PDBQT receptor file of N, H, CA, C and O in Angstrom, charges set to zero:
ATOM      1  N   MET A   1       0.796  -1.106   0.346  1.00  0.00    +0.000 N 
ATOM      2  CA  MET A   1       0.072   0.018  -0.049  1.00  0.00    +0.000 C 
ATOM      3  C   MET A   1       0.949   1.243  -0.094  1.00  0.00    +0.000 C 
ATOM      4  O   MET A   1       2.099   1.206   0.343  1.00  0.00    +0.000 OA
ATOM      5  N   ARG A   2       0.431   2.298  -0.604  1.00  0.00    +0.000 N 
ATOM      6  H   ARG A   2      -0.504   2.328  -0.959  1.00  0.00    +0.000 HD
ATOM      7  CA  ARG A   2       1.221   3.545  -0.925  1.00  0.00    +0.000 C 
ATOM      8  C   ARG A   2       1.378   4.217   0.671  1.00  0.00    +0.000 C 
ATOM      9  O   ARG A   2       0.445   4.344   1.463  1.00  0.00    +0.000 OA
ATOM     10  N   SER A   3       2.630   4.557   0.882  1.00  0.00    +0.000 N 
ATOM     11  H   SER A   3       3.388   4.453   0.238  1.00  0.00    +0.000 HD
ATOM     12  CA  SER A   3       2.722   5.315   2.342  1.00  0.00    +0.000 C 
ATOM     13  C   SER A   3       1.766   6.411   2.474  1.00  0.00    +0.000 C 
ATOM     14  O   SER A   3       1.443   6.696   3.627  1.00  0.00    +0.000 OA
ATOM     15  N   ALA A   4       1.238   7.099   1.491  1.00  0.00    +0.000 N 
ATOM     16  H   ALA A   4       1.500   6.867   0.554  1.00  0.00    +0.000 HD
ATOM     17  CA  ALA A   4       0.532   8.341   1.616  1.00  0.00    +0.000 C 
ATOM     18  C   ALA A   4      -0.945   7.971   2.069  1.00  0.00    +0.000 C 
ATOM     19  O   ALA A   4      -1.543   8.659   2.896  1.00  0.00    +0.000 OA
ATOM     20  N   LEU A   5      -1.533   6.765   1.437  1.00  0.00    +0.000 N 
ATOM     21  H   LEU A   5      -1.047   6.207   0.764  1.00  0.00    +0.000 HD
ATOM     22  CA  LEU A   5      -2.536   6.169   1.819  1.00  0.00    +0.000 C 
ATOM     23  C   LEU A   5      -2.618   5.659   3.194  1.00  0.00    +0.000 C 
ATOM     24  O   LEU A   5      -3.513   5.894   4.006  1.00  0.00    +0.000 OA
ATOM     25  N   ARG A   6      -1.481   4.867   3.367  1.00  0.00    +0.000 N 
ATOM     26  H   ARG A   6      -0.754   4.676   2.708  1.00  0.00    +0.000 HD
ATOM     27  CA  ARG A   6      -1.602   4.567   4.848  1.00  0.00    +0.000 C 
ATOM     28  C   ARG A   6      -1.387   5.409   5.867  1.00  0.00    +0.000 C 
ATOM     29  O   ARG A   6      -1.833   5.205   6.996  1.00  0.00    +0.000 OA
ATOM     30  N   SER A   7      -0.646   6.475   5.523  1.00  0.00    +0.000 N 
ATOM     31  H   SER A   7      -0.283   6.640   4.606  1.00  0.00    +0.000 HD
ATOM     32  CA  SER A   7      -0.577   7.781   6.430  1.00  0.00    +0.000 C 
ATOM     33  C   SER A   7      -2.165   8.363   6.652  1.00  0.00    +0.000 C 
ATOM     34  O   SER A   7      -2.713   8.622   7.723  1.00  0.00    +0.000 OA
ATOM     35  N   LYS A   8      -2.563   8.449   5.652  1.00  0.00    +0.000 N 
ATOM     36  H   LYS A   8      -2.117   8.239   4.781  1.00  0.00    +0.000 HD
ATOM     37  CA  LYS A   8      -3.971   9.027   5.458  1.00  0.00    +0.000 C 
ATOM     38  C   LYS A   8      -5.019   8.045   6.652  1.00  0.00    +0.000 C 
ATOM     39  O   LYS A   8      -5.473   8.443   7.724  1.00  0.00    +0.000 OA
ATOM     40  N   ILE A   9      -5.168   6.757   6.050  1.00  0.00    +0.000 N 
ATOM     41  H   ILE A   9      -4.798   6.434   5.179  1.00  0.00    +0.000 HD
ATOM     42  CA  ILE A   9      -5.756   5.866   6.924  1.00  0.00    +0.000 C 
ATOM     43  C   ILE A   9      -5.556   5.963   8.522  1.00  0.00    +0.000 C 
ATOM     44  O   ILE A   9      -6.504   6.084   9.299  1.00  0.00    +0.000 OA
ATOM     45  N   VAL A  10      -4.319   5.901   8.882  1.00  0.00    +0.000 N 
ATOM     46  H   VAL A  10      -3.549   5.803   8.252  1.00  0.00    +0.000 HD
ATOM     47  CA  VAL A  10      -3.996   6.114  10.266  1.00  0.00    +0.000 C 
ATOM     48  C   VAL A  10      -4.594   7.383  10.888  1.00  0.00    +0.000 C 
ATOM     49  O   VAL A  10      -5.262   7.454  11.919  1.00  0.00    +0.000 OA
ATOM     50  N   GLU A  11      -4.141   8.592   9.875  1.00  0.00    +0.000 N 
ATOM     51  H   GLU A  11      -3.598   8.534   9.037  1.00  0.00    +0.000 HD
ATOM     52  CA  GLU A  11      -4.894   9.805  10.396  1.00  0.00    +0.000 C 
ATOM     53  C   GLU A  11      -6.196   9.852  10.707  1.00  0.00    +0.000 C 
ATOM     54  O   GLU A  11      -6.574  10.325  11.778  1.00  0.00    +0.000 OA
ATOM     55  N   ILE A  12      -6.976   9.391   9.848  1.00  0.00    +0.000 N 
ATOM     56  H   ILE A  12      -6.669   9.007   8.977  1.00  0.00    +0.000 HD
ATOM     57  CA  ILE A  12      -8.350   9.371   9.950  1.00  0.00    +0.000 C 
ATOM     58  C   ILE A  12      -8.826   8.391  10.874  1.00  0.00    +0.000 C 
ATOM     59  O   ILE A  12      -9.791   8.813  11.512  1.00  0.00    +0.000 OA
ATOM     60  N   CYS A  13      -8.474   7.208  11.170  1.00  0.00    +0.000 N 
ATOM     61  H   CYS A  13      -7.690   6.865  10.651  1.00  0.00    +0.000 HD
ATOM     62  CA  CYS A  13      -8.775   6.092  12.392  1.00  0.00    +0.000 C 
ATOM     63  C   CYS A  13      -8.511   6.699  13.600  1.00  0.00    +0.000 C 
ATOM     64  O   CYS A  13      -9.390   6.685  14.462  1.00  0.00    +0.000 OA
ATOM     65  N   ASN A  14      -7.196   7.356  13.859  1.00  0.00    +0.000 N 
ATOM     66  H   ASN A  14      -6.482   7.367  13.159  1.00  0.00    +0.000 HD
ATOM     67  CA  ASN A  14      -6.788   8.178  15.029  1.00  0.00    +0.000 C 
ATOM     68  C   ASN A  14      -8.029   9.067  15.299  1.00  0.00    +0.000 C 
ATOM     69  O   ASN A  14      -8.611   9.061  16.384  1.00  0.00    +0.000 OA
ATOM     70  N   LYS A  15      -8.358   9.750  14.355  1.00  0.00    +0.000 N 
ATOM     71  H   LYS A  15      -7.886   9.755  13.473  1.00  0.00    +0.000 HD
ATOM     72  CA  LYS A  15      -9.563  10.986  14.793  1.00  0.00    +0.000 C 
ATOM     73  C   LYS A  15     -10.584  10.412  15.093  1.00  0.00    +0.000 C 
ATOM     74  O   LYS A  15     -11.213  10.883  16.040  1.00  0.00    +0.000 OA
ATOM     75  N   LYS A  16     -11.098   9.241  14.428  1.00  0.00    +0.000 N 
ATOM     76  H   LYS A  16     -10.587   8.859  13.658  1.00  0.00    +0.000 HD
ATOM     77  CA  LYS A  16     -12.475   8.657  14.522  1.00  0.00    +0.000 C 
ATOM     78  C   LYS A  16     -12.505   8.014  16.107  1.00  0.00    +0.000 C 
ATOM     79  O   LYS A  16     -13.362   8.297  16.943  1.00  0.00    +0.000 OA
ATOM     80  N   ILE A  17     -11.444   7.151  16.297  1.00  0.00    +0.000 N 
ATOM     81  H   ILE A  17     -10.747   6.921  15.618  1.00  0.00    +0.000 HD
ATOM     82  CA  ILE A  17     -11.189   6.744  17.788  1.00  0.00    +0.000 C 
ATOM     83  C   ILE A  17     -11.449   8.034  18.723  1.00  0.00    +0.000 C 
ATOM     84  O   ILE A  17     -12.473   8.248  19.371  1.00  0.00    +0.000 OA
ATOM     85  N   ALA A  18     -10.392   8.780  18.658  1.00  0.00    +0.000 N 
ATOM     86  H   ALA A  18      -9.559   8.606  18.132  1.00  0.00    +0.000 HD
ATOM     87  CA  ALA A  18     -10.213   9.838  19.586  1.00  0.00    +0.000 C 
ATOM     88  C   ALA A  18     -11.788  10.647  19.841  1.00  0.00    +0.000 C 
ATOM     89  O   ALA A  18     -12.054  11.154  20.931  1.00  0.00    +0.000 OA
ATOM     90  N   SER A  19     -12.661  10.671  18.783  1.00  0.00    +0.000 N 
ATOM     91  H   SER A  19     -12.446  10.259  17.898  1.00  0.00    +0.000 HD
ATOM     92  CA  SER A  19     -13.900  11.462  19.064  1.00  0.00    +0.000 C 
ATOM     93  C   SER A  19     -15.212  10.339  19.395  1.00  0.00    +0.000 C 
ATOM     94  O   SER A  19     -16.293  10.707  19.855  1.00  0.00    +0.000 OA
ATOM     95  N   LYS A  20     -14.918   9.121  19.109  1.00  0.00    +0.000 N 
ATOM     96  H   LYS A  20     -14.039   8.822  18.736  1.00  0.00    +0.000 HD
ATOM     97  CA  LYS A  20     -16.285   8.216  19.339  1.00  0.00    +0.000 C 
ATOM     98  C   LYS A  20     -15.597   6.990  20.041  1.00  0.00    +0.000 C 
ATOM     99  O   LYS A  20     -16.324   5.998  20.095  1.00  0.00    +0.000 OA
ATOM    100  N   GLY A  21     -14.449   6.865  20.544  1.00  0.00    +0.000 N 
ATOM    101  H   GLY A  21     -13.858   7.671  20.500  1.00  0.00    +0.000 HD
ATOM    102  CA  GLY A  21     -14.047   5.740  21.337  1.00  0.00    +0.000 C 
ATOM    103  C   GLY A  21     -13.408   4.449  20.557  1.00  0.00    +0.000 C 
ATOM    104  O   GLY A  21     -13.350   4.367  19.331  1.00  0.00    +0.000 OA
ATOM    105  N   ASP A  22     -12.974   3.530  21.404  1.00  0.00    +0.000 N 
ATOM    106  H   ASP A  22     -13.021   3.596  22.401  1.00  0.00    +0.000 HD
ATOM    107  CA  ASP A  22     -12.315   2.624  20.717  1.00  0.00    +0.000 C 
ATOM    108  C   ASP A  22     -13.311   1.578  20.011  1.00  0.00    +0.000 C 
ATOM    109  O   ASP A  22     -12.852   0.775  19.199  1.00  0.00    +0.000 OA
ATOM    110  N   SER A  23     -14.479   1.595  20.282  1.00  0.00    +0.000 N 
ATOM    111  H   SER A  23     -14.851   2.248  20.942  1.00  0.00    +0.000 HD
ATOM    112  CA  SER A  23     -15.239   0.762  19.737  1.00  0.00    +0.000 C 
ATOM    113  C   SER A  23     -15.826   1.258  18.297  1.00  0.00    +0.000 C 
ATOM    114  O   SER A  23     -16.692   0.578  17.747  1.00  0.00    +0.000 OA
ATOM    115  N   VAL A  24     -15.334   2.463  17.695  1.00  0.00    +0.000 N 
ATOM    116  H   VAL A  24     -14.630   3.015  18.142  1.00  0.00    +0.000 HD
ATOM    117  CA  VAL A  24     -16.105   3.072  16.591  1.00  0.00    +0.000 C 
ATOM    118  C   VAL A  24     -15.741   2.209  15.500  1.00  0.00    +0.000 C 
ATOM    119  O   VAL A  24     -14.661   1.622  15.566  1.00  0.00    +0.000 OA
ATOM    120  N   GLY A  25     -16.636   2.021  14.314  1.00  0.00    +0.000 N 
ATOM    121  H   GLY A  25     -17.513   2.498  14.260  1.00  0.00    +0.000 HD
ATOM    122  CA  GLY A  25     -16.643   1.235  13.379  1.00  0.00    +0.000 C 
ATOM    123  C   GLY A  25     -16.003   2.195  12.244  1.00  0.00    +0.000 C 
ATOM    124  O   GLY A  25     -16.152   3.414  12.332  1.00  0.00    +0.000 OA
ATOM    125  N   VAL A  26     -15.366   1.673  11.294  1.00  0.00    +0.000 N 
ATOM    126  H   VAL A  26     -15.245   0.683  11.222  1.00  0.00    +0.000 HD
ATOM    127  CA  VAL A  26     -14.588   2.559  10.116  1.00  0.00    +0.000 C 
ATOM    128  C   VAL A  26     -14.798   1.844   9.003  1.00  0.00    +0.000 C 
ATOM    129  O   VAL A  26     -14.846   0.632   9.216  1.00  0.00    +0.000 OA
ATOM    130  N   SER A  27     -14.947   2.194   7.831  1.00  0.00    +0.000 N 
ATOM    131  H   SER A  27     -14.908   3.178   7.659  1.00  0.00    +0.000 HD
ATOM    132  CA  SER A  27     -15.218   1.356   6.485  1.00  0.00    +0.000 C 
ATOM    133  C   SER A  27     -14.149   2.226   5.665  1.00  0.00    +0.000 C 
ATOM    134  O   SER A  27     -13.948   3.416   5.904  1.00  0.00    +0.000 OA
ATOM    135  N   PHE A  28     -13.597   1.618   4.837  1.00  0.00    +0.000 N 
ATOM    136  H   PHE A  28     -13.759   0.650   4.642  1.00  0.00    +0.000 HD
ATOM    137  CA  PHE A  28     -12.442   2.194   3.762  1.00  0.00    +0.000 C 
ATOM    138  C   PHE A  28     -12.947   3.341   2.942  1.00  0.00    +0.000 C 
ATOM    139  O   PHE A  28     -12.292   4.203   2.356  1.00  0.00    +0.000 OA
ATOM    140  N   TYR A  29     -14.361   3.165   3.024  1.00  0.00    +0.000 N 
ATOM    141  H   TYR A  29     -14.893   2.464   3.499  1.00  0.00    +0.000 HD
ATOM    142  CA  TYR A  29     -14.889   4.442   2.212  1.00  0.00    +0.000 C 
ATOM    143  C   TYR A  29     -14.802   5.967   3.087  1.00  0.00    +0.000 C 
ATOM    144  O   TYR A  29     -14.946   7.077   2.574  1.00  0.00    +0.000 OA
ATOM    145  N   ALA A  30     -14.569   5.723   4.312  1.00  0.00    +0.000 N 
ATOM    146  H   ALA A  30     -14.452   4.822   4.729  1.00  0.00    +0.000 HD
ATOM    147  CA  ALA A  30     -14.213   6.825   5.101  1.00  0.00    +0.000 C 
ATOM    148  C   ALA A  30     -12.783   7.799   4.707  1.00  0.00    +0.000 C 
ATOM    149  O   ALA A  30     -12.708   8.968   5.084  1.00  0.00    +0.000 OA
ATOM    150  N   PHE A  31     -11.780   7.187   3.972  1.00  0.00    +0.000 N 
ATOM    151  H   PHE A  31     -11.841   6.237   3.666  1.00  0.00    +0.000 HD
ATOM    152  CA  PHE A  31     -10.614   7.609   3.628  1.00  0.00    +0.000 C 
ATOM    153  C   PHE A  31     -10.893   8.318   2.141  1.00  0.00    +0.000 C 
ATOM    154  O   PHE A  31      -9.973   8.938   1.607  1.00  0.00    +0.000 OA
ATOM    155  N   PHE A  32     -12.218   8.200   1.481  1.00  0.00    +0.000 N 
ATOM    156  H   PHE A  32     -12.965   7.696   1.915  1.00  0.00    +0.000 HD
ATOM    157  CA  PHE A  32     -12.404   8.801   0.103  1.00  0.00    +0.000 C 
ATOM    158  C   PHE A  32     -13.424   9.967   0.310  1.00  0.00    +0.000 C 
ATOM    159  O   PHE A  32     -14.075   9.987   1.355  1.00  0.00    +0.000 OA
ATOM    160  N   ALA A  33     -13.600  10.972  -0.667  1.00  0.00    +0.000 N 
ATOM    161  H   ALA A  33     -13.071  10.956  -1.516  1.00  0.00    +0.000 HD
ATOM    162  CA  ALA A  33     -14.495  11.882  -1.146  1.00  0.00    +0.000 C 
ATOM    163  C   ALA A  33     -15.672  11.009  -1.681  1.00  0.00    +0.000 C 
ATOM    164  O   ALA A  33     -15.553   9.837  -2.040  1.00  0.00    +0.000 OA
ATOM    165  N   ASN A  34     -16.796  11.719  -1.686  1.00  0.00    +0.000 N 
ATOM    166  H   ASN A  34     -16.893  12.671  -1.394  1.00  0.00    +0.000 HD
ATOM    167  CA  ASN A  34     -18.009  11.109  -2.204  1.00  0.00    +0.000 C 
ATOM    168  C   ASN A  34     -17.582  10.733  -3.893  1.00  0.00    +0.000 C 
ATOM    169  O   ASN A  34     -18.001   9.708  -4.430  1.00  0.00    +0.000 OA
ATOM    170  N   LYS A  35     -16.926  11.472  -4.419  1.00  0.00    +0.000 N 
ATOM    171  H   LYS A  35     -16.587  12.305  -3.982  1.00  0.00    +0.000 HD
ATOM    172  CA  LYS A  35     -16.629  11.301  -5.956  1.00  0.00    +0.000 C 
ATOM    173  C   LYS A  35     -15.559  10.383  -5.985  1.00  0.00    +0.000 C 
ATOM    174  O   LYS A  35     -14.632  10.371  -5.175  1.00  0.00    +0.000 OA
ATOM    175  N   ASN A  36     -15.710   9.598  -6.961  1.00  0.00    +0.000 N 
ATOM    176  H   ASN A  36     -16.462   9.608  -7.619  1.00  0.00    +0.000 HD
ATOM    177  CA  ASN A  36     -14.706   8.428  -7.281  1.00  0.00    +0.000 C 
ATOM    178  C   ASN A  36     -13.605   9.069  -8.338  1.00  0.00    +0.000 C 
ATOM    179  O   ASN A  36     -13.470   8.731  -9.514  1.00  0.00    +0.000 OA
ATOM    180  N   VAL A  37     -12.924   9.981  -7.694  1.00  0.00    +0.000 N 
ATOM    181  H   VAL A  37     -13.034  10.256  -6.739  1.00  0.00    +0.000 HD
ATOM    182  CA  VAL A  37     -11.699  10.913  -8.518  1.00  0.00    +0.000 C 
ATOM    183  C   VAL A  37     -10.398   9.939  -8.813  1.00  0.00    +0.000 C 
ATOM    184  O   VAL A  37      -9.493  10.363  -9.531  1.00  0.00    +0.000 OA
ATOM    185  N   ASP A  38     -10.333   8.547  -8.203  1.00  0.00    +0.000 N 
ATOM    186  H   ASP A  38     -11.068   8.202  -7.620  1.00  0.00    +0.000 HD
ATOM    187  CA  ASP A  38      -9.080   7.827  -8.164  1.00  0.00    +0.000 C 
ATOM    188  C   ASP A  38      -9.296   6.634  -8.114  1.00  0.00    +0.000 C 
ATOM    189  O   ASP A  38      -8.612   6.055  -7.271  1.00  0.00    +0.000 OA
ATOM    190  N   PRO A  39     -10.195   5.823  -8.862  1.00  0.00    +0.000 N 
ATOM    191  CA  PRO A  39     -10.388   4.476  -8.860  1.00  0.00    +0.000 C 
ATOM    192  C   PRO A  39      -9.275   3.563  -8.497  1.00  0.00    +0.000 C 
ATOM    193  O   PRO A  39      -9.504   2.540  -7.851  1.00  0.00    +0.000 OA
ATOM    194  N   GLU A  40      -8.062   3.894  -8.890  1.00  0.00    +0.000 N 
ATOM    195  H   GLU A  40      -7.877   4.725  -9.415  1.00  0.00    +0.000 HD
ATOM    196  CA  GLU A  40      -7.031   2.883  -8.665  1.00  0.00    +0.000 C 
ATOM    197  C   GLU A  40      -6.929   2.883  -7.181  1.00  0.00    +0.000 C 
ATOM    198  O   GLU A  40      -7.198   1.886  -6.511  1.00  0.00    +0.000 OA
ATOM    199  N   LEU A  41      -6.457   4.252  -6.575  1.00  0.00    +0.000 N 
ATOM    200  H   LEU A  41      -6.239   5.062  -7.120  1.00  0.00    +0.000 HD
ATOM    201  CA  LEU A  41      -6.412   4.319  -5.362  1.00  0.00    +0.000 C 
ATOM    202  C   LEU A  41      -7.448   3.680  -4.465  1.00  0.00    +0.000 C 
ATOM    203  O   LEU A  41      -7.074   3.098  -3.447  1.00  0.00    +0.000 OA
ATOM    204  N   LEU A  42      -8.786   3.759  -4.797  1.00  0.00    +0.000 N 
ATOM    205  H   LEU A  42      -9.089   4.232  -5.624  1.00  0.00    +0.000 HD
ATOM    206  CA  LEU A  42      -9.914   3.111  -4.004  1.00  0.00    +0.000 C 
ATOM    207  C   LEU A  42      -9.756   1.613  -4.075  1.00  0.00    +0.000 C 
ATOM    208  O   LEU A  42      -9.906   0.929  -3.062  1.00  0.00    +0.000 OA
ATOM    209  N   MET A  43      -9.472   1.111  -5.192  1.00  0.00    +0.000 N 
ATOM    210  H   MET A  43      -9.350   1.666  -6.015  1.00  0.00    +0.000 HD
ATOM    211  CA  MET A  43      -9.256  -0.382  -5.353  1.00  0.00    +0.000 C 
ATOM    212  C   MET A  43      -8.162  -0.896  -4.563  1.00  0.00    +0.000 C 
ATOM    213  O   MET A  43      -8.140  -2.028  -4.079  1.00  0.00    +0.000 OA
ATOM    214  N   GLU A  44      -7.216   0.014  -4.447  1.00  0.00    +0.000 N 
ATOM    215  H   GLU A  44      -7.235   0.933  -4.840  1.00  0.00    +0.000 HD
ATOM    216  CA  GLU A  44      -5.935  -0.499  -3.532  1.00  0.00    +0.000 C 
ATOM    217  C   GLU A  44      -6.219  -0.510  -2.134  1.00  0.00    +0.000 C 
ATOM    218  O   GLU A  44      -5.744  -1.327  -1.344  1.00  0.00    +0.000 OA
ATOM    219  N   ALA A  45      -7.084   0.509  -1.818  1.00  0.00    +0.000 N 
ATOM    220  H   ALA A  45      -7.470   1.172  -2.460  1.00  0.00    +0.000 HD
ATOM    221  CA  ALA A  45      -7.546   0.417  -0.166  1.00  0.00    +0.000 C 
ATOM    222  C   ALA A  45      -8.491  -0.515   0.007  1.00  0.00    +0.000 C 
ATOM    223  O   ALA A  45      -8.574  -0.989   1.139  1.00  0.00    +0.000 OA
ATOM    224  N   ALA A  46      -9.415  -1.000  -1.030  1.00  0.00    +0.000 N 
ATOM    225  H   ALA A  46      -9.347  -0.615  -1.950  1.00  0.00    +0.000 HD
ATOM    226  CA  ALA A  46     -10.325  -1.984  -1.038  1.00  0.00    +0.000 C 
ATOM    227  C   ALA A  46      -9.653  -3.330  -0.985  1.00  0.00    +0.000 C 
ATOM    228  O   ALA A  46      -9.957  -4.180  -0.148  1.00  0.00    +0.000 OA
ATOM    229  N   THR A  47      -9.006  -3.447  -1.631  1.00  0.00    +0.000 N 
ATOM    230  H   THR A  47      -8.759  -2.757  -2.311  1.00  0.00    +0.000 HD
ATOM    231  CA  THR A  47      -8.079  -5.040  -1.475  1.00  0.00    +0.000 C 
ATOM    232  C   THR A  47      -7.309  -5.021  -0.290  1.00  0.00    +0.000 C 
ATOM    233  O   THR A  47      -7.233  -6.061   0.365  1.00  0.00    +0.000 OA
ATOM    234  N   TRP A  48      -6.792  -4.113   0.043  1.00  0.00    +0.000 N 
ATOM    235  H   TRP A  48      -6.854  -3.269  -0.489  1.00  0.00    +0.000 HD
ATOM    236  CA  TRP A  48      -6.023  -4.131   1.563  1.00  0.00    +0.000 C 
ATOM    237  C   TRP A  48      -7.093  -4.410   2.376  1.00  0.00    +0.000 C 
ATOM    238  O   TRP A  48      -7.056  -5.552   2.834  1.00  0.00    +0.000 OA
ATOM    239  N   TRP A  49      -8.152  -3.660   2.748  1.00  0.00    +0.000 N 
ATOM    240  H   TRP A  49      -8.182  -2.733   2.376  1.00  0.00    +0.000 HD
ATOM    241  CA  TRP A  49      -9.076  -3.528   3.592  1.00  0.00    +0.000 C 
ATOM    242  C   TRP A  49      -9.715  -5.120   3.536  1.00  0.00    +0.000 C 
ATOM    243  O   TRP A  49      -9.534  -5.937   4.439  1.00  0.00    +0.000 OA
ATOM    244  N   ILE A  50     -10.352  -5.338   2.521  1.00  0.00    +0.000 N 
ATOM    245  H   ILE A  50     -10.499  -4.674   1.787  1.00  0.00    +0.000 HD
ATOM    246  CA  ILE A  50     -11.307  -6.684   2.416  1.00  0.00    +0.000 C 
ATOM    247  C   ILE A  50     -10.298  -7.995   1.923  1.00  0.00    +0.000 C 
ATOM    248  O   ILE A  50     -10.380  -9.079   2.501  1.00  0.00    +0.000 OA
ATOM    249  N   GLN A  51      -9.696  -7.850   1.212  1.00  0.00    +0.000 N 
ATOM    250  H   GLN A  51      -9.630  -6.969   0.743  1.00  0.00    +0.000 HD
ATOM    251  CA  GLN A  51      -8.855  -9.089   0.810  1.00  0.00    +0.000 C 
ATOM    252  C   GLN A  51      -7.497  -9.589   1.839  1.00  0.00    +0.000 C 
ATOM    253  O   GLN A  51      -7.137 -10.739   2.089  1.00  0.00    +0.000 OA
ATOM    254  N   THR A  52      -7.033  -8.560   2.217  1.00  0.00    +0.000 N 
ATOM    255  H   THR A  52      -7.326  -7.625   2.014  1.00  0.00    +0.000 HD
ATOM    256  CA  THR A  52      -5.672  -8.629   2.784  1.00  0.00    +0.000 C 
ATOM    257  C   THR A  52      -6.205  -8.906   4.345  1.00  0.00    +0.000 C 
ATOM    258  O   THR A  52      -5.904  -9.945   4.933  1.00  0.00    +0.000 OA
ATOM    259  N   HIS A  53      -6.952  -7.963   4.891  1.00  0.00    +0.000 N 
ATOM    260  H   HIS A  53      -7.197  -7.120   4.413  1.00  0.00    +0.000 HD
ATOM    261  CA  HIS A  53      -7.256  -8.119   6.173  1.00  0.00    +0.000 C 
ATOM    262  C   HIS A  53      -8.679  -8.754   6.457  1.00  0.00    +0.000 C 
ATOM    263  O   HIS A  53      -9.002  -9.080   7.600  1.00  0.00    +0.000 OA
ATOM    264  N   GLU A  54      -9.326  -8.878   5.612  1.00  0.00    +0.000 N 
ATOM    265  H   GLU A  54      -9.063  -8.612   4.684  1.00  0.00    +0.000 HD
ATOM    266  CA  GLU A  54     -10.759  -9.186   5.758  1.00  0.00    +0.000 C 
ATOM    267  C   GLU A  54     -11.441  -8.487   6.566  1.00  0.00    +0.000 C 
ATOM    268  O   GLU A  54     -12.237  -9.116   7.263  1.00  0.00    +0.000 OA
ATOM    269  N   LEU A  55     -11.384  -7.343   6.701  1.00  0.00    +0.000 N 
ATOM    270  H   LEU A  55     -10.737  -6.832   6.134  1.00  0.00    +0.000 HD
ATOM    271  CA  LEU A  55     -12.206  -6.270   7.635  1.00  0.00    +0.000 C 
ATOM    272  C   LEU A  55     -13.513  -6.097   7.144  1.00  0.00    +0.000 C 
ATOM    273  O   LEU A  55     -13.643  -6.303   5.938  1.00  0.00    +0.000 OA
ATOM    274  N   ASP A  56     -14.539  -5.763   7.796  1.00  0.00    +0.000 N 
ATOM    275  H   ASP A  56     -14.434  -5.596   8.776  1.00  0.00    +0.000 HD
ATOM    276  CA  ASP A  56     -15.547  -5.458   7.290  1.00  0.00    +0.000 C 
ATOM    277  C   ASP A  56     -15.830  -4.061   6.426  1.00  0.00    +0.000 C 
ATOM    278  O   ASP A  56     -15.543  -2.957   6.889  1.00  0.00    +0.000 OA
ATOM    279  N   GLN A  57     -16.351  -4.224   5.281  1.00  0.00    +0.000 N 
ATOM    280  H   GLN A  57     -16.584  -5.121   4.905  1.00  0.00    +0.000 HD
ATOM    281  CA  GLN A  57     -16.360  -3.047   4.312  1.00  0.00    +0.000 C 
ATOM    282  C   GLN A  57     -17.444  -2.037   4.490  1.00  0.00    +0.000 C 
ATOM    283  O   GLN A  57     -17.512  -1.050   3.757  1.00  0.00    +0.000 OA
ATOM    284  N   ASN A  58     -18.443  -2.310   5.623  1.00  0.00    +0.000 N 
ATOM    285  H   ASN A  58     -18.389  -3.112   6.218  1.00  0.00    +0.000 HD
ATOM    286  CA  ASN A  58     -19.691  -1.451   5.888  1.00  0.00    +0.000 C 
ATOM    287  C   ASN A  58     -19.319  -0.414   6.827  1.00  0.00    +0.000 C 
ATOM    288  O   ASN A  58     -20.154   0.410   7.200  1.00  0.00    +0.000 OA
TER     289      ASN A  58
């Protein structure tokens, strides 16, 4: 995974955990704007999230 994407994921997760607590749920969609401006990056995140780590995508 690209280091920029990894940094963005960590930053967003840390913010969500800080504001909502350790049990907050996060989807990989949280790392992207509503527009699909970079489908390759979206698929990279989806592959890492769903296939590599078998996390819930909802």
